[in-house]
C-alpha positions as CSV (number, residue, x, y, z in Angstrom):
1,M,0.0,0.0,0.0
2,E,1.0,3.6,-0.6
3,T,2.8,5.3,2.3
4,I,0.4,8.1,3.5
5,L,2.4,9.4,6.5
6,R,6.2,9.4,6.9
7,I,7.8,10.8,10.0
8,Q,11.6,11.0,10.2
9,G,13.7,12.3,13.1
10,A,10.9,14.5,14.5
11,S,12.1,16.6,17.5
12,K,10.5,19.4,19.3
13,S,11.2,21.2,22.6
14,F,9.5,23.9,24.6
15,G,12.3,25.5,26.6
16,E,13.8,22.8,28.7
17,V,11.0,20.3,28.0
18,Q,11.8,17.9,25.2
19,A,8.3,17.1,23.8
20,L,9.5,15.0,20.9
21,Q,12.9,13.2,20.5
22,D,13.9,11.7,17.2
23,V,10.4,10.2,16.5
24,G,10.0,8.2,13.3
25,F,7.4,5.8,11.8
26,E,5.2,5.4,8.8
27,V,1.5,4.8,8.1
28,A,0.2,3.2,4.9
29,G,-3.2,3.6,3.2
30,G,-5.8,1.3,4.8
31,E,-3.7,0.9,8.0
32,V,-4.6,1.8,11.5
33,V,-1.7,2.9,13.7
34,A,-2.2,3.6,17.4
35,L,-0.1,6.1,19.3
36,L,0.0,4.7,22.8
37,G,0.9,6.7,25.9
38,P,-0.3,8.7,28.8
39,N,-0.5,12.5,29.0
40,G,3.0,13.9,28.6
41,A,4.1,11.1,26.2
42,G,4.3,13.4,23.3
43,K,1.2,12.3,21.4
44,S,-0.5,15.8,21.3
45,T,2.7,17.6,20.2
46,L,3.2,15.1,17.4
47,I,-0.4,15.5,16.2
48,R,-0.1,19.2,16.3
49,S,3.1,18.9,14.2
50,I,1.4,16.6,11.7
51,T,-1.5,19.0,11.3
52,T,0.9,21.9,10.8
53,L,-0.1,23.7,14.1
54,E,3.4,23.2,15.4
55,R,6.7,23.5,13.6
56,L,9.4,20.9,14.3
57,D,12.8,21.9,15.5
58,S,14.3,19.2,13.3
59,G,13.1,16.2,11.3
60,T,10.4,15.9,8.6
61,I,6.8,15.0,8.4
62,Q,5.4,14.1,5.0
63,V,1.8,13.4,4.1
64,C,1.4,11.8,0.7
65,D,3.6,14.0,-1.6
66,A,3.7,17.1,0.7
67,K,6.0,18.0,3.5
68,A,4.4,19.8,6.5
69,Q,7.0,22.5,6.9
70,A,7.4,23.3,3.2
71,N,3.8,23.0,2.1
72,P,1.4,23.1,5.1
73,R,-1.7,24.1,3.0
74,K,-1.3,21.0,0.8
75,V,-0.8,18.7,3.8
76,R,-3.9,20.0,5.5
77,G,-5.9,19.2,2.4
78,Y,-5.0,15.5,2.8
79,L,-6.0,15.4,6.5
80,G,-9.1,14.8,8.5
81,Y,-9.1,15.4,12.2
82,A,-11.5,14.6,15.1
83,G,-10.3,15.9,18.4
84,Q,-10.9,14.7,21.9
85,E,-13.2,17.6,22.5
86,S,-16.1,18.0,20.1
87,A,-16.3,21.3,18.3
88,L,-20.0,21.1,17.6
89,D,-22.2,24.2,17.7
90,K,-25.2,23.2,19.8
91,V,-27.6,25.6,18.1
92,L,-27.2,24.0,14.6
93,T,-28.9,20.9,13.4
94,G,-26.8,17.9,12.3
95,R,-27.5,18.7,8.7
96,E,-26.6,22.4,9.0
97,F,-23.4,21.5,10.8
98,L,-22.3,19.2,8.0
99,R,-23.2,21.7,5.3
100,F,-21.1,24.3,7.1
101,Q,-18.2,21.8,7.4
102,G,-18.5,21.2,3.6
103,G,-17.9,24.9,3.0
104,L,-14.9,25.0,5.4
105,V,-13.2,22.2,3.4
106,H,-14.0,23.9,0.1
107,L,-16.2,21.3,-1.4
108,P,-17.9,22.5,-4.7
109,K,-21.2,24.0,-3.7
110,N,-23.2,21.8,-6.0
111,T,-21.8,18.6,-4.2
112,I,-22.2,19.6,-0.6
113,A,-25.9,18.7,-0.2
114,T,-25.4,15.3,-1.7
115,R,-22.3,14.6,0.4
116,V,-24.1,15.6,3.6
117,E,-27.0,13.3,2.9
118,E,-24.5,10.5,2.2
119,L,-22.7,11.0,5.5
120,L,-25.9,11.3,7.5
121,Q,-27.0,7.9,6.2
122,R,-23.6,6.4,6.5
123,F,-23.2,7.4,10.2
124,G,-26.7,6.5,11.2
125,L,-27.8,10.1,11.7
126,A,-30.4,10.5,8.9
127,E,-33.4,10.6,11.3
128,A,-31.6,13.0,13.6
129,G,-30.4,15.3,10.8
130,D,-32.9,18.1,11.6
131,R,-32.5,18.0,15.3
132,T,-30.3,20.6,17.1
133,L,-27.1,19.2,18.4
134,E,-27.9,20.0,22.0
135,G,-30.3,17.0,21.8
136,Y,-27.6,14.6,20.6
137,S,-26.3,11.9,22.8
138,G,-22.6,11.5,23.3
139,G,-22.4,8.7,20.8
140,M,-24.4,10.6,18.2
141,A,-22.2,13.7,18.6
142,R,-19.0,11.7,18.2
143,R,-20.4,10.1,15.0
144,L,-21.3,13.5,13.7
145,D,-17.8,14.8,14.5
146,L,-16.4,11.8,12.7
147,A,-18.6,12.4,9.7
148,A,-17.4,16.0,9.5
149,S,-13.8,14.9,9.6
150,V,-14.2,12.7,6.5
151,M,-16.4,15.2,4.6
152,H,-13.6,15.8,2.0
153,K,-12.5,12.1,1.9
154,P,-9.1,12.6,3.5
155,K,-6.1,10.4,2.9
156,L,-5.2,10.4,6.6
157,L,-7.7,10.6,9.4
158,I,-6.3,11.6,12.8
159,L,-8.3,10.7,15.9
160,D,-7.4,12.0,19.4
161,E,-9.0,9.8,22.1
162,P,-12.1,9.1,19.9
163,S,-14.1,7.1,22.4
164,T,-13.6,9.2,25.5
165,G,-16.8,9.5,27.4
166,L,-18.7,7.0,25.3
167,D,-20.7,4.1,26.8
168,Y,-20.0,0.5,25.7
169,D,-22.5,0.4,22.9
170,A,-21.4,3.7,21.5
171,R,-17.8,2.7,21.6
172,R,-18.5,-0.5,19.6
173,E,-20.5,1.5,17.0
174,L,-17.6,3.9,16.6
175,W,-15.1,1.1,16.3
176,Q,-17.2,-0.5,13.5
177,L,-17.3,2.8,11.6
178,L,-13.5,3.2,11.9
179,S,-13.0,-0.4,10.7
180,E,-15.1,0.4,7.7
181,L,-13.1,3.5,6.9
182,R,-9.9,1.5,7.1
183,A,-11.3,-1.2,4.8
184,E,-12.0,1.6,2.2
185,G,-8.4,2.6,2.2
186,T,-8.3,5.5,4.6
187,A,-5.2,5.6,6.8
188,L,-5.9,6.2,10.4
189,L,-3.7,7.5,13.1
190,L,-5.3,6.9,16.5
191,A,-3.9,8.6,19.6
192,T,-5.2,6.8,22.7
193,H,-4.4,5.6,26.2
194,D,-7.1,3.0,25.9
195,F,-5.3,-0.3,25.3
196,E,-8.4,-2.2,24.5
197,E,-9.3,0.3,21.8
198,A,-5.8,-0.1,20.3
199,D,-5.9,-3.9,20.5
200,V,-9.3,-4.0,18.7
201,L,-8.5,-1.4,16.0
202,A,-4.7,-1.1,15.4
203,D,-2.7,-3.0,12.8
204,R,0.4,-1.6,14.5
205,A,1.0,0.4,17.7
206,V,3.7,3.0,18.3
207,M,4.5,3.2,22.1
208,M,5.6,6.6,23.2
209,S,7.1,7.7,26.5
210,H,8.5,11.2,27.4
211,G,8.6,12.2,23.8
212,S,10.4,9.2,22.4
213,V,9.2,6.0,20.6
214,V,10.0,3.0,22.8
215,G,8.4,0.3,20.7
216,V,6.7,-0.3,17.3
217,G,4.9,-3.4,16.2
218,T,1.6,-5.3,15.8
219,P,-0.2,-5.8,19.1
220,D,0.8,-9.5,18.9
221,E,4.4,-8.7,18.2
222,L,4.6,-6.4,21.2
223,R,2.9,-8.9,23.5
224,N,5.0,-11.8,22.3
225,G,8.2,-9.7,22.7
226,L,7.4,-9.4,26.4
227,G,6.9,-13.1,27.0
228,S,4.2,-15.8,26.9
229,W,2.9,-15.5,30.4
230,I,2.6,-13.1,33.3
231,L,3.3,-14.8,36.6
232,S,1.8,-12.7,39.5
233,A,1.4,-13.0,43.2
234,M,-0.9,-10.9,45.3
235,L,-0.3,-10.1,48.9
236,H,-3.1,-9.9,51.5
237,E,-4.3,-6.3,51.8
238,H,-3.5,-6.4,55.5
239,R,0.0,-7.8,54.8
240,V,2.7,-7.8,57.5
241,S,5.3,-5.1,57.0
242,G,8.2,-6.6,55.1
243,D,6.1,-9.2,53.2
244,R,6.5,-7.2,50.0
245,E,10.3,-7.3,50.3
246,Q,10.2,-11.0,51.0
247,L,8.0,-11.6,48.0
248,R,10.4,-9.5,45.9
249,Q,13.3,-11.7,47.0
250,L,11.3,-14.8,46.1
251,F,10.8,-13.5,42.6
252,T,14.5,-13.0,42.1
253,A,14.7,-16.8,41.6
254,V,12.2,-16.6,38.7
255,P,13.7,-16.0,35.2
256,G,11.9,-13.3,33.3
257,Q,11.3,-9.6,33.1
258,E,10.0,-7.8,36.1
259,M,6.8,-5.9,35.6
260,P,6.6,-2.3,37.0
261,P,4.2,-2.3,39.9
262,A,1.5,0.2,40.6
263,P,2.3,2.5,43.6
264,Q,1.4,0.8,46.9
265,S,0.2,-2.3,45.0
266,P,0.1,-5.6,46.8
267,E,0.9,-7.4,43.6
268,Y,4.3,-8.5,42.2
269,A,4.7,-9.9,38.7
270,K,7.2,-11.1,36.1
271,A,6.8,-11.9,32.4
272,I,8.1,-15.3,31.6
273,S,8.4,-17.6,28.5
274,P,7.5,-21.2,27.9
275,G,10.0,-23.8,29.1
276,Q,11.0,-21.7,32.1
277,E,10.3,-24.2,34.9
278,T,12.2,-24.9,38.1
279,K,15.0,-27.3,38.2
280,E,12.6,-29.9,39.5
281,G,10.4,-29.4,36.4
282,R,7.6,-27.7,38.5
283,S,5.7,-24.6,37.5
284,W,6.9,-21.4,39.0
285,S,3.4,-20.7,40.3
286,A,3.5,-23.9,42.4
287,W,7.1,-23.0,43.5
288,L,6.0,-19.5,44.6
289,S,3.0,-20.8,46.5
290,E,5.1,-23.3,48.4
291,H,8.0,-21.0,49.3
292,A,5.6,-18.1,50.3
293,Q,3.9,-20.5,52.7
294,N,7.2,-21.7,54.1
295,Q,8.2,-18.1,54.8
296,N,4.8,-17.2,56.2
297,I,4.1,-14.7,53.4
298,N,0.4,-14.2,53.4
299,L,-0.7,-14.4,49.7
300,V,-4.2,-13.9,48.4
301,S,-3.4,-15.5,45.1
302,V,-0.8,-16.8,42.7
303,G,-1.7,-16.8,39.0
304,M,-0.6,-17.0,35.3
305,R,-2.2,-15.0,32.6
306,R,-1.4,-14.0,29.0
307,P,0.3,-10.6,28.5
308,T,-1.8,-7.7,27.4
309,L,-0.9,-4.7,25.2
310,Q,-0.9,-2.7,28.4
311,D,1.7,-5.1,30.0
312,A,3.9,-4.6,26.9
313,Y,3.6,-0.8,27.2
314,L,4.4,-0.8,31.0
315,A,7.4,-3.1,30.5
316,G,8.7,-1.2,27.5
317,T,8.4,2.3,29.1
318,K,8.9,1.4,32.8
319,E,5.7,3.4,33.5
320,T,3.5,2.4,36.4
321,A,-0.1,1.1,35.9
322,E,-1.4,4.1,37.8
323,V,0.1,6.5,35.3
324,T,-1.5,4.8,32.3
325,A,-4.9,4.1,33.8
């Protein structure tokens, strides 16, 4: 597929704050790439740079055949954008809002009405087209915002936390619409801290932390790169002082990668791979349970689970679970 977005060596600082540091990746037509990271990871600065609202200190951003710094107007013509906060005017109807949007993106006047009706049907808003936006639910408003962002059939659609504030059903409807756009060849760049959303939608994920890219790959590649299992042990909430240190010492015998704990968490965990058993051929979960009991460490549970995309992010960035929640 054609490369729609190419970012190379993108760096940007604000005073002493390094917002972006040598960021680089590509997005192809019909591909969904998720930007993963908490607030402060650099996602917003990168999006503002792609949309030509910020100018890089160094590096290049190219959308199709245009570079953001050399030809920002042409770049903007290739882009669609739906921000975290909806920019809907509550006094307009859905149909009026889309017609206004058609004028903003310079559609030929004789095509706007037809395109508006097409989008109202496509996004399930035909019956609500003549209602004012103040009566729209959160899910309806998000769908209208998305419809407006694809009014001019952009090559690249940028979405900033698209499902924020939506209930379960509205999120699923939104994900279905985004999957359909992808299938039609639209490239999607999805900035999110919602790991489930990235897992469902993304072909690849770009993990960002403190302005840098710390990992790129498919969700499966990122999970498998961490290990095949997460071995965890949970202390009793009324644990005796020192139990956590004893548990940490027990885990030093377990081969694998230590997982960053949440602050004050009673859980300790490591990512391990198949074939990593004790010398006696026992599972590490059984070994931990036995040795914790022998040392009078009060455990609530010992378990094994498959790694998640969030696990891969936490391990790759050394962030805590509390930061990315």
